[in-house]
C-alpha positions in Angstrom: 63.3 165.0 99.3 64.5 165.9 102.8 64.2 164.0 106.1 62.4 166.0 108.8 62.8 164.9 112.4 60.6 166.0 115.3 61.5 165.8 119.0 59.8 166.1 122.3 56.5 168.0 122.3 56.9 168.8 118.5 56.7 165.0 117.8 53.7 164.7 120.2 51.8 167.5 118.4 52.5 166.2 114.9 52.3 162.6 115.8 55.4 161.5 113.9 59.0 161.1 114.9 60.2 161.7 111.3 59.1 161.9 107.7 60.4 162.5 104.3 59.2 165.7 102.8 59.1 166.8 99.2 59.8 170.5 99.3 60.7 173.5 97.1 61.7 175.5 100.2 65.0 177.4 100.0 65.2 178.1 103.7 64.1 176.5 107.0 61.5 179.2 107.4 60.0 178.4 104.0 59.9 174.7 104.9 58.0 175.6 108.1 55.5 177.6 106.1 54.9 174.6 103.8 54.5 172.3 106.9 52.1 174.8 108.6 49.9 174.8 105.5 49.5 171.0 105.6 47.0 170.6 108.4 46.1 171.9 111.9 48.6 169.6 113.8 51.5 171.2 111.9 50.1 174.7 112.4 49.9 174.0 116.1 53.4 172.6 116.4 54.9 175.6 114.5 52.7 178.3 116.0 55.5 179.8 118.1 58.9 179.6 116.5 60.5 181.3 119.5 59.8 178.0 121.4 61.7 176.0 118.8 65.3 175.3 117.8 66.3 173.8 114.4 69.3 171.9 113.2 70.2 171.3 109.5 72.3 168.2 108.9 72.9 168.1 112.7 74.2 171.6 112.9 72.3 174.1 115.1 71.2 177.0 112.9 68.5 179.7 112.5 65.2 179.6 110.6 66.7 181.7 107.8 69.3 179.0 107.1 69.6 177.7 103.5 68.4 174.2 102.7 70.6 173.9 99.6 72.1 170.5 99.7 70.6 169.6 103.1 69.5 166.0 103.8 68.0 166.5 107.2 66.2 169.1 109.3 65.4 168.6 112.9 63.0 170.6 115.1 63.1 170.5 118.9 62.4 172.6 122.0 65.3 174.5 123.6 67.5 172.4 125.8 67.3 173.1 129.4 70.0 172.5 131.9 69.7 171.1 135.4 
């Protein structure tokens, strides 16, 4: 079981700020594929991975990052300065 957090427009599209997910995914990319397959709102939220950033256990990482031992994955849009 892993905690998945959604921020900004990702949360708006999915309709949840966080959820616990039972997964067999070995990487973030595999987790995204599992989520996309759930229903349309997930497919929409994860349709363009170039518009997303990911953190595993609060460390920024890439979609090919391992989930081994991870407790939390967070998805959010890139931060903009200003």
